[in-house]
C-alpha positions in Angstrom: -48.6 -49.9 -10.4 -48.0 -52.8 -12.2 -51.5 -54.6 -11.3 -53.5 -51.1 -12.3 -51.6 -51.5 -15.7 -51.9 -54.7 -15.8 -55.5 -53.6 -15.4 -55.5 -51.2 -17.8 -54.3 -53.4 -20.5 -56.2 -56.2 -19.8 -59.6 -53.5 -20.5 -57.6 -52.3 -24.2 -57.6 -55.7 -25.4 -61.2 -56.5 -24.1 -62.4 -53.8 -26.0 -60.0 -53.7 -28.9 -61.8 -57.4 -29.1 -65.2 -56.6 -28.5 -65.3 -53.6 -30.6 -63.6 -56.0 -33.6 -65.5 -59.0 -33.8 -68.8 -56.9 -33.2 -68.3 -54.7 -36.2 -67.6 -58.7 -37.3 -70.2 -60.3 -36.4 -73.2 -57.0 -37.7 -71.1 -57.0 -41.0 -71.7 -60.9 -41.5 -75.6 -61.1 -39.9 -75.7 -58.1 -42.4 -75.0 -59.7 -45.3 -76.5 -63.0 -44.4 -79.7 -61.2 -44.2 -78.6 -59.9 -47.8 -78.2 -63.1 -49.1 -81.4 -64.4 -47.9 -83.5 -61.9 -50.3 -84.2 -62.0 -54.3 -81.7 -61.2 -56.9 -82.8 -57.6 -57.8 -83.0 -56.7 -53.6 -79.8 -58.8 -52.9 -77.5 -56.7 -55.5 -79.2 -53.0 -54.6 -78.3 -53.6 -51.3 -75.5 -55.1 -50.6 -73.6 -52.2 -50.4 -75.5 -50.6 -48.4 -75.2 -52.5 -46.3 -71.0 -52.6 -46.0 -71.6 -48.6 -46.7 -73.9 -48.5 -43.4 -71.4 -48.4 -40.7 -69.9 -45.9 -42.0 -72.8 -43.3 -43.2 -74.0 -43.9 -39.0 -70.3 -42.9 -38.1 -70.8 -40.0 -40.3 -74.4 -39.1 -39.1 -73.9 -39.5 -35.7 -70.8 -37.2 -35.9 -70.6 -35.5 -38.3 -74.4 -34.1 -39.9 -75.9 -34.8 -36.3 -73.4 -32.0 -35.0 -73.7 -29.5 -37.5 -77.7 -29.6 -37.3 -77.6 -28.7 -33.7 -75.0 -26.0 -34.5 -77.1 -23.9 -36.8 -79.7 -24.2 -34.8 -77.7 -22.8 -31.7 -76.3 -19.8 -33.8 -80.1 -18.3 -34.0 -80.8 -18.7 -29.9 -79.2 -16.0 -27.4 -75.9 -16.9 -25.5 -77.3 -19.5 -22.8 -79.8 -21.7 -26.2 -82.9 -20.6 -24.4 -84.8 -18.0 -26.3 -84.6 -17.6 -30.5 -82.5 -14.4 -31.6 -82.5 -15.1 -35.4 -79.6 -13.9 -37.3 -78.2 -11.1 -34.6 -75.1 -13.9 -33.7 -74.3 -12.9 -37.1 -74.8 -9.3 -37.0 -72.2 -9.9 -34.4 -69.9 -11.8 -36.0 -69.9 -9.3 -38.9 -70.0 -6.2 -36.5 -67.6 -7.1 -33.5 -64.2 -4.9 -34.0 -62.3 -8.1 -32.9 -64.1 -10.3 -35.1 -63.4 -8.0 -37.8 -59.5 -8.5 -37.2 -60.2 -11.7 -37.0 -61.2 -11.8 -40.4 -58.6 -9.9 -41.3 -56.0 -12.0 -40.1 -57.4 -15.1 -41.7 -57.5 -13.3 -44.9 -53.7 -12.3 -44.4 -53.2 -16.0 -43.5 -54.7 -17.3 -47.2 -52.9 -14.9 -49.1 -49.3 -15.5 -47.9 -49.1 -19.3 -45.9 -51.6 -21.0 -49.3 -49.3 -18.3 -52.3 -45.0 -18.9 -50.2 -46.4 -22.8 -49.2 -47.4 -23.5 -52.5 -44.6 -21.4 -54.5 -42.2 -23.4 -52.0 -43.2 -26.9 -52.9 -43.5 -26.5 -56.5 -39.2 -24.7 -56.8 -38.3 -27.2 -54.1 -40.0 -29.6 -55.8 -38.3 -29.0 -59.3 -35.2 -28.8 -58.1 -34.9 -31.8 -55.6 -35.8 -33.8 -59.1 -32.2 -33.1 -59.8 -30.1 -33.3 -56.9 -28.5 -36.8 -56.3 -30.1 -37.0 -52.8 -33.7 -36.2 -53.6 -35.2 -39.0 -50.9 -32.8 -38.1 -48.3 -33.8 -33.8 -48.9 -37.6 -34.9 -49.8 -37.8 -36.4 -45.9 -35.6 -33.9 -44.2 -38.1 -31.7 -45.7 -41.4 -33.7 -44.9 -40.0 -34.1 -41.2 -42.7 -31.3 -40.1 -45.6 -32.7 -41.4 -45.2 -36.1 -38.7 -45.2 -33.1 -35.9 -48.7 -32.2 -34.9 -49.8 -28.4 -35.4 -49.5 -28.1 -30.7 -45.7 -29.7 -31.4 -44.6 -27.8 -33.5 -45.6 -24.5 -31.8 -43.8 -25.4 -28.8 -40.7 -26.3 -31.2 -41.6 -22.8 -32.4 -41.6 -21.3 -29.0 -38.7 -21.4 -27.8 -36.9 -20.6 -31.2 -39.0 -17.2 -30.3 -38.7 -16.5 -27.2 -37.4 -13.6 -25.7 -35.8 -12.4 -22.9 -34.8 -8.0 -21.6 -31.5 -7.2 -22.6 -29.1 -8.4 -20.3 -30.8 -11.5 -19.4 -29.5 -14.9 -21.2 -31.4 -16.1 -24.3 -32.4 -19.3 -25.0 -34.5 -18.7 -27.9 -32.5 -19.0 -31.3 -33.6 -16.3 -32.9 -32.8 -13.6 -30.2 -29.2 -15.5 -29.5 -28.4 -15.6 -32.9 -28.7 -11.8 -33.3 -27.8 -11.6 -30.1 -23.9 -12.4 -30.7 -23.8 -10.4 -33.1 -24.6 -7.0 -31.0 -28.1 -6.5 -32.0 -30.6 -6.4 -29.7 -33.5 -8.9 -29.2 -36.3 -9.4 -30.7 -40.3 -9.7 -29.6 -41.0 -11.6 -31.9 -44.5 -12.8 -30.6 -45.2 -9.3 -29.6 -44.0 -7.1 -32.1 -47.5 -6.0 -34.5 -48.0 -6.8 -37.6 -45.3 -8.3 -37.6 -46.4 -11.2 -34.6 -48.8 -12.2 -37.2 -46.1 -13.1 -39.9 -44.0 -15.1 -37.2 -47.1 -17.6 -37.0 -47.2 -17.6 -40.2 -44.1 -19.3 -40.9 -45.0 -22.0 -38.7 -47.7 -22.7 -40.6 -45.7 -22.5 -43.9 -43.3 -24.8 -42.3 -45.4 -27.9 -41.8 -46.9 -27.3 -45.0 -44.1 -26.9 -47.3 -43.1 -30.5 -47.2 -46.7 -31.6 -47.5 -46.9 -29.1 -51.5 -43.8 -30.0 -52.8 -44.6 -34.4 -52.6 -47.9 -33.9 -53.8 -45.7 -31.6 -56.7 -42.9 -34.2 -57.5 -45.3 -36.6 -58.1 -47.1 -34.4 -60.8 -43.8 -33.1 -61.7 -42.3 -37.1 -62.8 -45.8 -37.4 -64.5 -44.0 -35.5 -67.0 -43.2 -37.3 -70.6 -39.1 -36.8 -70.5 -39.6 -36.2 -74.3 -41.4 -32.6 -73.6 -38.5 -31.9 -71.8 -35.9 -32.8 -74.0 -37.6 -31.6 -77.3 -37.9 -28.0 -75.2 -33.9 -27.9 -74.7 -32.8 -28.8 -77.9 -35.5 -26.0 -79.5 -33.3 -23.8 -77.0 -35.5 -23.2 -74.1 -34.3 -22.0 -71.1 -35.0 -23.7 -67.3 -37.2 -20.6 -67.0 -39.0 -20.9 -69.9 -39.7 -24.8 -69.5 -41.0 -23.7 -65.7 -43.3 -21.3 -66.8 -44.4 -22.8 -69.9 -44.7 -26.4 -69.7 -43.8 -27.5 -65.9 -47.0 -25.4 -64.4 -48.7 -25.5 -67.3 -48.6 -29.5 -66.9 -48.9 -29.4 -63.0 -52.2 -27.3 -62.9 -54.6 -29.3 -61.2 -52.7 -30.8 -58.7 -52.0 -27.0 -58.4 -55.0 -26.3 -57.5 -54.9 -29.3 -55.6 -52.8 -28.8 -53.5 -53.6 -24.4 -52.8 -57.0 -26.2 -52.2 -55.8 -28.3 -49.2 -53.7 -25.9 -48.1 -56.7 -23.0 -48.1 -58.7 -25.2 -46.0 -56.4 -25.8 -42.8 -54.8 -22.1 -43.2 -59.1 -21.6 -42.6 -59.3 -23.8 -39.9 -55.8 -23.1 -38.5 -56.3 -22.3 -33.9 -53.3 -24.9 -32.5 -50.4 -22.1 -33.6 -52.0 -19.5 -32.4 -53.7 -20.9 -29.2 -50.0 -21.9 -27.6 -48.6 -19.6 -28.9 -50.2 -16.1 -28.3 -53.9 -17.2 -27.7 -54.8 -14.9 -30.1 -53.9 -12.0 -27.9 -51.9 -8.9 -29.6 -54.0 -8.9 -32.5 -53.0 -12.5 -33.8 -56.6 -13.7 -33.2 -58.0 -15.7 -36.9 -61.6 -16.7 -36.8 -61.0 -20.3 -35.2 -60.0 -19.0 -32.2 -62.6 -16.5 -31.0 -65.4 -18.8 -32.1 -62.9 -21.2 -29.1 -63.3 -18.1 -26.9 -66.4 -17.6 -27.5 -67.9 -20.9 -26.9 -66.3 -21.8 -24.1 -64.2 -18.8 -22.3 -67.0 -16.5 -22.5 -69.9 -18.7 -22.5 -72.0 -17.7 -25.5 -72.6 -20.5 -27.5 -75.3 -18.2 -29.9 -71.9 -15.8 -30.7 -69.4 -19.6 -30.9 -72.1 -21.6 -33.2 -72.4 -18.5 -35.6 -68.6 -18.4 -35.9 -68.4 -22.7 -36.2 -71.0 -22.1 -39.3 -69.9 -19.2 -41.2 -66.4 -21.3 -40.6 -68.1 -24.3 -42.3 -69.6 -21.9 -45.5 -66.6 -20.5 -46.2 -64.6 -24.5 -46.3 -67.8 -25.7 -48.3 -67.2 -23.6 -51.8 -63.2 -24.9 -51.5 -64.3 -28.8 -50.5 -66.8 -28.4 -53.5 -64.3 -27.3 -55.9 -61.7 -29.8 -55.2 -64.3 -32.9 -55.0 -65.2 -32.0 -59.2 -61.8 -30.9 -59.9 -61.6 -35.2 -58.9 -64.5 -35.8 -60.5 -63.2 -34.8 -64.5 -59.6 -36.1 -63.5 -61.4 -39.5 -63.3 -63.4 -38.8 -65.9 -60.8 -37.0 -68.5 
């Protein structure tokens, strides 16, 4: 066993050495080659020399798979015959898919509004307390946990046992202690969807709080002091000064959360497997692709999800460009 471990460590070190050494040799060789060119070509090609490995990785692992998915989305389940847009027709007409789209819309509205709202409120309040760093760290801590790990934690919190059996779930343990019956949090529709959204909100609120707190700290204190001297209440300061002056950050945070919500899969897969009316677009895509082996349907859903994410990403990019040019 010890020798096997040493062998694995040796292979890992060899891989790191060859990989890092190969990249250094690649950059060094390309740089030396460009230096031999005349000056106009040298200055034009040098940036591309350093960008080329990253562009190559993007081409291999992002662009080409995307094009292949587009191609598979117009073929049948076995990717052998052209079927046109019938896979997309299925995506917008199938009852399970319509339910998944509806659930995703609810996720977008609830998770985004609550996460950003809580993050903004906490950012304002924590900015005035004594142990600001400790409180921020505690609230941000869930971001260090993976979605799967968080789902496992909350699976124990929501755990349900029939009445008369010992309750190991935190929530049911609490409510049975005060004389109430245990509740199947992940079974009761449509509240089981809300139970899953709570996990996402728990994960995203800390992220929103940290970014919005940085934006609030960027507001000149003179403006806030002048508003208080003029007799403005804290509520008026919040709505008329803090919110307008952090609007750009609010939009960036909101769009980032929207992208995360559109792609949500781990929470649903671990908690319910997409059953009991909790299906979302990503979980349905995985089922069509790997459970039902229908590559046409799965690819079409993936393309729809990509098209839904692109406008949000473009909005974020334009926002960054506007901030840089300002």
